[in-house]
C-alpha positions as CSV (number, residue, x, y, z in Angstrom):
1,X,38.0,-70.6,86.8
2,X,36.9,-67.4,85.2
3,X,39.9,-65.6,86.7
4,X,42.3,-68.3,85.5
5,X,40.5,-68.2,82.2
6,X,40.8,-64.4,82.1
7,X,44.5,-64.7,83.0
8,X,45.1,-67.1,80.1
9,X,43.2,-64.9,77.9
10,X,45.2,-61.9,78.9
11,X,48.4,-63.9,78.6
12,X,47.3,-64.9,75.1
13,X,46.7,-61.3,74.3
14,X,50.1,-60.3,75.8
15,X,51.9,-62.9,73.6
16,X,50.0,-61.7,70.6
17,X,51.0,-58.2,71.3
18,X,54.6,-59.2,71.6
19,X,54.5,-61.0,68.3
20,X,52.9,-58.0,66.7
21,X,55.6,-55.7,68.0
22,X,58.3,-58.0,66.7
23,X,56.5,-58.2,63.3
24,X,56.3,-54.5,63.2
25,X,60.0,-54.1,64.0
26,X,60.8,-56.6,61.3
27,X,58.6,-54.8,58.8
28,X,60.3,-51.5,59.7
29,X,63.7,-53.0,59.3
30,X,62.7,-54.5,56.0
31,X,61.3,-51.2,54.7
32,X,64.5,-49.5,55.8
33,X,66.6,-52.1,54.0
34,X,64.5,-51.6,50.8
35,X,65.0,-47.9,51.1
36,X,68.7,-48.3,51.6
37,X,68.9,-50.5,48.5
38,X,66.8,-48.1,46.5
39,X,69.0,-45.2,47.6
40,X,72.2,-47.1,46.7
41,X,70.9,-48.0,43.2
42,X,69.7,-44.4,42.7
43,X,73.1,-43.1,43.7
44,X,74.8,-45.4,41.1
45,X,72.2,-44.5,38.5
46,X,72.6,-40.7,38.9
47,X,76.4,-40.9,39.2
48,X,76.8,-42.9,36.0
49,X,74.2,-40.8,34.3
50,X,76.2,-37.7,35.1
51,X,79.2,-39.2,33.5
52,X,77.3,-39.6,30.2
53,X,75.6,-36.2,30.5
54,X,78.9,-34.4,31.3
55,X,80.6,-36.0,28.4
56,X,77.8,-34.6,26.2
57,X,78.0,-31.1,27.7
58,X,81.8,-30.9,27.5
59,X,82.0,-32.1,23.9
60,X,79.0,-30.0,22.8
61,X,80.1,-26.7,24.4
62,X,83.8,-27.0,24.9
63,X,84.0,-26.7,28.7
64,X,87.8,-27.0,28.7
65,X,88.0,-30.4,30.3
66,X,88.4,-33.0,27.5
67,X,87.3,-30.5,24.8
68,X,88.5,-26.9,24.2
69,X,86.1,-24.2,23.2
70,X,87.4,-24.1,19.6
71,X,86.8,-27.8,19.2
72,X,83.3,-27.7,20.6
73,X,80.5,-29.4,18.6
74,X,78.6,-26.1,18.4
75,X,81.7,-24.5,16.9
76,X,82.0,-27.1,14.2
77,X,84.2,-29.6,15.9
78,X,83.7,-33.3,15.7
79,X,83.0,-35.2,18.9
80,X,84.4,-38.4,17.5
81,X,87.3,-37.4,15.2
82,X,89.9,-36.9,17.9
83,X,89.2,-40.0,19.9
84,X,88.4,-42.5,17.1
85,X,90.9,-41.0,14.7
86,X,93.7,-41.8,17.2
87,X,92.8,-45.4,18.0
88,X,96.0,-47.3,17.7
89,X,95.2,-50.6,19.4
90,X,92.8,-53.5,19.1
91,X,91.2,-55.5,16.2
92,X,88.9,-52.7,15.0
93,X,91.4,-49.8,14.4
94,X,90.5,-49.4,10.7
95,X,86.7,-49.5,11.5
96,X,87.1,-46.8,14.1
97,X,89.3,-44.7,11.8
98,X,86.6,-44.8,9.1
99,X,83.9,-43.7,11.6
100,X,86.0,-40.8,13.0
101,X,84.5,-37.4,12.1
102,X,81.5,-38.9,10.2
103,X,78.5,-36.6,10.6
104,X,76.0,-39.4,11.3
105,X,78.4,-41.0,13.8
106,X,78.8,-37.7,15.6
107,X,75.1,-37.2,15.9
108,X,74.4,-40.8,17.0
109,X,77.2,-40.5,19.6
110,X,76.1,-37.2,21.0
111,X,72.4,-38.1,21.1
112,X,73.4,-41.4,22.8
113,X,75.3,-39.5,25.5
114,X,72.5,-37.1,26.1
115,X,69.7,-39.7,26.0
116,X,71.5,-42.2,28.2
117,X,72.6,-39.6,30.7
118,X,69.2,-37.9,30.9
119,X,67.3,-41.1,31.3
120,X,69.6,-42.3,34.1
121,X,69.5,-39.1,36.0
122,X,65.7,-38.8,35.7
123,X,65.1,-42.6,36.3
124,X,63.0,-43.2,33.2
125,X,63.4,-45.6,30.3
126,X,66.2,-47.4,32.2
127,X,66.2,-50.6,30.3
128,X,66.6,-49.0,26.9
129,X,69.2,-46.6,28.4
130,X,71.1,-49.5,30.0
131,X,71.2,-51.5,26.8
132,X,72.3,-48.5,24.8
133,X,74.8,-47.6,27.4
134,X,76.3,-51.1,27.5
135,X,76.7,-51.0,23.7
136,X,78.3,-47.6,23.8
137,X,80.8,-48.4,26.5
138,X,81.6,-51.8,24.9
139,X,82.6,-49.9,21.7
140,X,84.7,-47.5,23.8
141,X,86.4,-50.5,25.5
142,X,87.3,-51.9,22.1
143,X,88.7,-48.5,21.1
144,X,91.1,-48.3,24.1
145,X,91.4,-52.1,24.1
146,X,92.9,-52.7,27.6
147,X,94.4,-56.2,26.7
148,X,97.0,-54.5,24.5
149,X,100.3,-53.6,26.1
150,X,101.6,-51.8,23.1
151,X,100.1,-49.7,20.3
152,X,100.4,-50.5,16.6
153,X,103.5,-48.3,16.6
154,X,105.1,-50.2,19.5
155,X,104.6,-47.6,22.2
156,X,103.3,-48.6,25.7
157,X,99.6,-48.3,26.2
158,X,99.8,-47.8,29.9
159,X,97.0,-50.3,30.4
160,X,96.9,-51.5,34.0
161,X,94.3,-54.2,33.7
162,X,93.8,-56.4,30.6
163,X,90.1,-56.9,31.1
164,X,88.3,-54.7,33.7
165,X,88.5,-50.9,33.3
166,X,86.1,-48.1,34.0
167,X,84.1,-49.0,30.9
168,X,83.4,-52.5,32.2
169,X,82.4,-51.1,35.6
170,X,80.1,-48.7,33.9
171,X,78.5,-51.5,32.0
172,X,78.0,-53.5,35.2
173,X,76.4,-50.5,36.9
174,X,74.0,-50.1,33.9
175,X,73.0,-53.8,34.2
176,X,72.4,-53.4,37.9
177,X,70.3,-50.2,37.4
178,X,68.2,-51.9,34.7
179,X,67.6,-54.9,37.0
180,X,66.9,-53.1,40.3
181,X,66.4,-49.4,39.6
182,X,63.2,-49.3,37.6
183,X,60.1,-47.6,39.1
184,X,62.3,-45.9,41.8
185,X,60.7,-43.3,44.0
186,X,64.1,-41.4,43.9
187,X,63.4,-39.8,40.5
188,X,60.6,-40.0,37.9
189,X,60.7,-43.8,37.6
190,X,57.5,-44.5,39.7
191,X,55.6,-41.9,37.6
192,X,57.0,-43.2,34.4
193,X,56.1,-46.8,35.2
194,X,52.5,-45.8,35.7
195,X,52.1,-44.2,32.3
196,X,49.6,-46.3,30.2
197,X,51.9,-46.4,27.2
198,X,54.8,-47.7,29.4
199,X,52.6,-50.3,31.0
200,X,51.7,-51.6,27.6
201,X,55.3,-51.7,26.6
202,X,57.2,-52.9,29.6
203,X,60.5,-52.8,27.8
204,X,60.3,-49.0,28.2
205,X,60.2,-49.1,32.0
């Protein structure tokens, strides 16, 4: 009886060990899945952050991509005059024209690009950055206004999709980053989330 009991006991232990092994494998897979998700969101976060940051650098220093050196912000150029001044589609043409070249608008636009880009790349203040970024790209969407097939002068706009363009995709990425990218270990998010001031004001996470 003792041998049979011992066998049952061993069998019980054996089954327990198998269950533990399965649980361990499941945990490892779950951890790997979380890490894959975290890495994917971080890649989106940094990629979109670099779009904002590069726009700031090019407009500020005239790196000869969308902005020539003579039109750089540091050389007296306006980051908004060229783009907003030539808006020829959509319901807000006059509003954008009045904003073009305005000093306050230039500073707000450039600080927005720098702040949003820096926050996304570093992984800090993602909720504020996401809200600000969505507002900014929404304004740019209305400036290019994809639903329009022709400009106010009758020329073709070359729009290929009336609703979804790169601005909409950037907004969707920003929303995903705000929802899933906070406190990421791939950046300064985890450190940022532990700061006492941030813990008291969770909207800053």
